[in-house]
C-alpha positions as CSV (number, residue, x, y, z in Angstrom):
1,M,-11.8,-72.5,-26.7
2,K,-12.0,-76.3,-25.6
3,R,-9.6,-79.1,-27.4
4,E,-12.9,-81.1,-27.7
5,L,-14.2,-79.0,-30.1
6,L,-11.1,-78.4,-32.2
7,K,-10.7,-82.6,-32.2
8,E,-14.4,-82.7,-33.9
9,M,-13.2,-80.4,-36.3
10,N,-10.7,-82.7,-37.6
11,L,-7.3,-81.3,-36.6
12,T,-4.2,-82.9,-35.6
13,D,-2.2,-82.2,-32.1
14,E,0.1,-80.2,-33.2
15,Q,-2.6,-78.0,-34.8
16,I,-4.6,-78.1,-31.2
17,E,-1.3,-77.2,-29.3
18,T,-0.6,-74.3,-31.4
19,I,-4.1,-73.1,-31.6
20,M,-4.6,-73.6,-27.9
21,K,-0.9,-71.8,-27.0
22,V,-2.2,-68.2,-29.1
23,N,-5.3,-68.5,-27.3
24,G,-3.5,-68.7,-23.8
25,V,-1.6,-65.8,-24.6
26,D,-4.8,-63.9,-25.8
27,I,-6.4,-64.9,-22.2
28,E,-3.2,-63.9,-20.5
29,T,-3.8,-60.3,-22.3
30,A,-7.5,-60.2,-21.7
31,K,-6.6,-60.9,-17.9
32,S,-3.9,-58.3,-17.8
33,S,-6.4,-55.7,-19.7
34,M,-9.1,-56.5,-16.9
35,G,-6.7,-54.6,-14.3
36,D,-7.2,-51.6,-16.6
37,V,-10.7,-51.8,-16.9
38,E,-10.9,-51.5,-12.7
39,A,-8.6,-48.9,-13.4
40,L,-11.0,-47.5,-15.5
41,K,-14.1,-48.0,-13.4
42,Q,-12.6,-46.4,-10.3
43,E,-11.0,-43.6,-12.7
44,N,-15.0,-43.2,-13.9
45,T,-16.1,-43.0,-10.2
46,T,-14.0,-40.7,-9.0
47,L,-14.6,-38.5,-12.3
48,K,-18.5,-38.9,-11.3
49,D,-17.7,-37.9,-7.8
50,Q,-15.5,-34.8,-9.3
51,L,-18.7,-34.0,-11.3
52,S,-21.7,-34.2,-8.7
53,T,-19.2,-31.6,-6.4
54,R,-18.7,-29.2,-9.2
55,D,-22.6,-29.1,-9.4
56,K,-22.8,-28.3,-6.0
57,D,-20.3,-25.2,-6.5
58,M,-21.8,-24.3,-9.4
59,K,-25.1,-23.8,-7.8
60,A,-23.6,-21.9,-4.9
61,L,-21.9,-19.4,-7.2
62,K,-25.3,-19.6,-8.9
63,K,-26.2,-18.0,-5.3
64,Q,-23.6,-15.6,-5.0
65,V,-24.2,-14.2,-8.3
66,G,-27.3,-12.7,-7.0
67,D,-25.5,-10.9,-4.4
68,N,-22.8,-10.0,-7.0
69,E,-24.7,-6.7,-7.6
70,D,-24.2,-5.8,-4.1
71,L,-20.7,-6.8,-4.1
72,T,-19.8,-4.8,-7.5
73,K,-21.5,-1.6,-5.6
74,Q,-19.2,-1.9,-2.6
75,V,-16.5,-2.2,-4.8
76,T,-17.2,0.9,-6.4
77,D,-18.2,2.8,-3.0
78,L,-15.0,1.7,-1.8
79,Q,-12.8,2.8,-4.7
80,A,-14.6,6.0,-4.7
81,K,-13.8,6.6,-1.0
82,Y,-10.1,5.4,-1.8
83,D,-9.8,7.8,-4.1
84,N,-11.0,10.8,-2.4
85,D,-8.6,9.6,0.5
86,T,-5.9,9.7,-1.9
87,K,-6.6,13.0,-3.4
88,D,-6.9,14.5,0.5
89,L,-3.9,13.0,1.7
90,A,-1.6,14.1,-1.5
91,A,-3.4,17.9,-0.8
92,Q,-2.7,17.6,2.8
93,L,1.1,16.4,1.9
94,N,1.4,19.5,-0.8
95,R,0.3,21.8,2.1
96,T,3.1,20.2,4.5
97,K,5.4,20.4,2.3
98,L,4.8,24.5,1.4
99,N,4.4,25.0,4.9
100,G,8.0,24.0,5.5
101,A,9.3,25.6,2.6
102,L,7.7,28.9,4.0
103,T,8.7,28.5,7.1
104,T,12.5,27.6,5.7
105,A,12.2,30.7,3.5
106,L,10.9,33.1,6.4
107,A,13.7,32.3,8.3
108,G,16.2,33.0,5.6
109,A,14.7,35.9,5.0
110,K,15.3,36.8,9.1
111,A,11.6,37.5,10.0
112,R,11.6,38.0,13.7
113,N,8.5,36.3,14.0
114,P,7.4,34.3,11.1
115,K,3.7,33.7,11.9
116,T,3.0,36.8,11.7
117,V,4.7,37.5,8.4
118,E,2.8,34.5,7.0
119,A,-0.4,36.1,8.4
120,L,0.7,39.0,5.6
121,L,1.3,37.0,2.7
122,D,-1.1,35.7,0.2
123,M,-0.8,32.1,0.0
124,D,-3.0,31.7,-2.8
125,K,-0.1,33.5,-5.0
126,I,2.8,31.1,-3.8
127,Q,3.3,28.1,-5.5
128,L,5.6,25.1,-4.3
129,G,7.5,23.9,-7.2
130,N,8.8,20.4,-7.7
131,D,12.4,21.0,-6.6
132,G,10.8,22.9,-3.7
133,S,11.3,26.5,-4.6
134,L,8.8,29.1,-3.7
135,S,7.4,31.0,-6.3
136,G,5.8,34.5,-5.7
137,L,7.3,35.3,-2.3
138,D,10.0,37.0,-2.9
139,D,7.7,40.1,-4.2
140,Q,5.6,39.5,-1.3
141,L,8.4,39.8,1.3
142,N,10.1,42.5,-0.3
143,A,6.7,44.6,0.0
144,I,6.0,43.5,3.7
145,K,10.1,44.2,4.5
146,K,8.9,48.0,3.0
147,D,6.3,48.4,5.1
148,N,7.1,46.7,8.2
149,A,10.7,46.8,8.2
150,Y,10.6,46.1,12.1
151,L,9.2,42.1,11.2
152,F,12.5,41.5,9.9
153,D,16.2,41.6,11.6
154,E,18.4,43.6,9.3
155,G,21.6,42.7,11.6
156,K,21.7,46.8,12.2
157,R,22.6,46.0,15.9
158,T,24.2,48.3,18.4
159,D,25.8,48.0,21.4
160,Y,22.9,48.6,24.2
161,N,24.6,50.9,26.9
162,P,21.9,51.8,29.3
163,G,22.5,55.1,31.4
164,G,23.5,55.0,34.8
165,G,25.3,51.5,33.6
166,N,27.9,52.4,36.4
167,G,26.0,50.2,39.2
168,S,23.7,51.9,42.0
169,N,24.2,54.5,43.9
170,D,21.7,53.4,46.8
171,S,23.1,52.6,49.8
172,D,21.9,49.0,51.2
173,Q,20.4,49.9,54.4
174,V,21.1,46.0,55.9
175,Q,24.5,46.3,54.8
176,T,25.2,49.1,56.8
177,L,24.3,47.7,59.8
178,V,26.6,45.0,59.2
179,D,29.4,46.8,58.8
180,A,28.6,49.0,61.7
181,F,28.7,46.0,63.8
182,K,32.0,44.8,62.6
């Protein structure tokens, strides 16, 4: 706004001065908001760049979605392999625990050769409990002890005293010759 325009309106100098002050404040406010406009322009440019980057990423993802079926199949196959491996390892661990418990039980039953006694057992009837105890073993061990008692050490040892244990009656010819030359 110009002062000449206000004078043509027949305004007094005081009125013109007041209008100019108010107008100056408005101009300063507009100038300061111009910085905000620049910030908004910069933000707008940044957002446009982000949008174009997002569009590129979306195109790349759409290409990968075509391969998604292959990835899903691979994941399914790997999951099945994992499940089978887990079952096999669990079964192997149970067999190992059963064999360890069986070896301990046979040692407790004083088996002279645990592998021989184990060969006579029906392993399908022996089960390992959660507490580590074996069910179905005692009956089979009692039957084996009854039929094949020699496989177990019953603790009936007697002193072994072979005949002629008083020493040799044979004369040593070398010793006889050595004694002769003394």
